[in-house]
N, C-alpha and C positions, 0 to 999 in steps of 0.2 A: 505493500499502499503507500508506504514511505516512496518509494522510487517511482510512483506514478504520481503521488503528488508533484517531487521534485522534476518529475520530466514536463510535467503541465507548468510548473514556476518557470521551466526553462523556454517551454515552447511562447506560452502568453505574458507571463512577469504577474508580479506578487499584485500590483493594485488590479488588472483586468480578472484575475481569478477570484481576489477579495470582494469586489463588485457583484461577480456573476455568481458565487458561492450565496451572497447576500439575499438577490433577487429568487434563487430556487429556494431557502430557508422560507422565507417571507410568502410566496405563492402556497409552498406545504404549510406552512401553519393556518392559513388562510380555508385551504379545503379543509384542513381538521377540527377547526373551530367552530367550521358552519357546519360538519358534520356531527359533534357533539352538543352542539349547544342546540340545533334542531330537534333530535330526537328525546334529549332527557330534558324538558323543560318542566319544572317543578316550579309551580308559585310559591314566593317566600312569602311568610306572614308578614305581616307591618308588625314592628316592635310599638308597644305602646310604654312609651314614657310616664311613669307617675313623678307627680312635681314632688320634689324632695326639697323640704325644709332645711334651708342651711342658714346656720348660725355664724357670721362671720366674729370671729373671735380675736379683739381687738389686743397685739400682744402688750402686756403691761410693762410700761417701762422702767425698770429698776431705778429707783432713787438715786440720783450723783451724788456722789459722794462729793464733797465739799474740800480741796486740797485746800492747806494751807504754806503758804508761800516760806519756804526756809530762807532765813535772813544770816547769809555769810559774814560771820564775825570779823573782826579787826584782829590782826595779829597784833600777840602781846604784849608788843614794843610800844603800845600806846602808853602816852603819858598819865593818865586818867583813866579810872573805871569807866568801861561802859554801863549806862545805863538803858536799861529794857522797861519800856511802858507798854501793856498789853491793850490792843485796841478792841472791843469787841462791836460788831454791828448785826443786825438781823436783817436776814432777807428773804423773803416765802418759808417764814418758819425755820430756816436754816442759820444755826449761828456759823460766822465767821470770827476767827482771830487771827490778828496780826500782831507781827510783835517789829515793834520804829525801833530802831537803833539807834542811840544818839552817840556819836563817837565826837573826839573832842574837833574842835574848829580847823586844826592845823593840817589833820589825814581827812575831813571829810571830804566827799566826793571823788574818791580813788573807786576806781571799776575795774581795773584791771592790771595785772603786773606790771605791765609797761610804764602805767604812772607813778605805780611806787617805786620800781627804780629809778624813775627819772626824777622824781623828787628826794628821794635819798643821793643820790649822785650829784644833785644841786646844793643840797645841804651839806655834804662833806666837802666839796669845794670851797662853798662858801666859808664854811669853818676851815678849814686849811687857809683861805685868802687871810684870814680874821687872825690867825696863831703867827702866820710868816709876818703880818704887819708888826703884832707884837712881840715878835723876837720867840716865840715859843716852837720847838720842836717837838716832832711824835714821841720821839724818846723819853720827853720828860711830862708829856700826858701819862704815857701806857706805863706807869710805873705799877708795880704788885700791889701797892697800898692803895694807889686809885681803882685799880680794877678790881681787886678785893671789894672796897666801897661801893663802886657803883654796881657791880655783880652780882655780886652774894648779898650784900648786905641791903642795898635799894632794890634789887630785883631786875635791872634794867636788862636790856640785853646788847647784843655787840652791835648791834647797826644802830641803836640808841647811842651808845658810846662814841662808835664812828663819827655818827650825826652831828650831836652835840657838842662833845667833848674833844675829840682826837684829830677830825678833820682828814682822816684817812681810810680806805675802803675797808669797809665791816670785815672782810676775810684776815685782815692785818689786825686786825682787833682781836678776832676769834683765836690765831696763831697765837699771837702774844700770851692771851690770856691762857692757853690750853697748856704752852712752855711752862708758865709758872704756877700750873695746877688750879687755875681757879675756872671753874666749869659756871655757866647760867644754869637760870632753874629749867629754862626747858630743854638745855643739852643732858641736865641730871633726869629728867622726866624721859627723853629719849631712851636714855643708856637702859632706865628701867622696863622700859615699854619692849624695848631690844632683848635685854639681856633677862627678862621675864623674873627678877628679882626683886 
């Protein structure tokens, strides 16, 4: 059979063979359909549709949870303590609570780390220029007694010391303090958390 088909394809081509084959199948199908539908003609009883009471159930909306905005707290290098005032408002029977954080005026308004870094760098440069004008060197400011006073006793950060007293990068203050065995409260807490003690 395959040889006969290949011989026909070789003689007439695929397209001609395909078209003729479709014509033959169509005529055979029409003949068979007429034969079987005329002989067996069974009337089909109409289907009766009964009305169905449909109840449309509305989806009950789940009550939306009102989210409380999280407030990022300022870093502990602030000079004054933060004051939190809860603000309560009623909206459609849902109680919302927001916390407004009031920070000292010199740091208020910072939104991203770039602003904080720019503020820190500007303050360090200003203090450095002030110290140079007064003839004070960084080594005179970063003594063991001074660092112990500011960091351990008063609880200030390395950044605060760099910004307000020394006029140098806070990394330099941190390195000097650590060489002298002085740790800030934050460093001690991090050590406890990291070490688990």
